[in-house]
C-alpha positions, 0 to 999 in steps of 0.5 A: 780895525779892518784896513779899508785902503784901496790896496787892502781892498784889492788884496782881500779880493785876490785872496777871496778869488783864489778861495772861490776857485777852490770852492766853485764860488764867486764871492770875490765879486762882493768887492766890486761895484754892481756896474764895475767894468772889466777889460782885458787886453788883447792876447794871442788867443784873443787878439781884440780888447774884451770888455764886461760890464756889471757883476752878473756878466763877470760872474758868467764869464768866471764860471765859464772859465774857472769851473773847468780849472783845477789847481790854481796858484797865484804868486804876487810879485809886486803891488803899487797903490796911489789914491784909488789906483792899484796895480798887481803883477803876478803869475797865475798857474792853472790846470784845466780838466778839459782842452783849452786852446793850445793846452790839452786837458790836464797840462799846466800853464802859467801866465804872467799878468798885470791888473790895474784896479780902480777903487772908489767908496770901498768898492772896485769899479774897474779892473784892466788885465794885461796877460802875457803869453801862456807858458807850459809850466816850466817853459 
């Protein structure tokens, strides 16, 4: 029997997202409601809150970034779930095939992130991401 708890839904989505990055697909979006909202906290490279609404907006943003990415990794540090809320703390590693702001092509970076998810009726309805500074791997 499949575990359909909010925590299990989010973890399956994250597993699928990592597979999608290998295959250039975006099947992870099947775990989201059509009207889902993504919010990204300010970072040094993007100093204002950013918001995307709807799976098609997220699909376009995903391909704009991850079609240039190679060798992606995710190490989950902690998952906390209560009711329909799930928090995931993780390290995300990436190598970009092209120059990226603050990163030359072929260099590897690691980001420490915390994402907050809201799950309702078996689908993720929102995701809010807090990203730490970009670090050169080993830095």
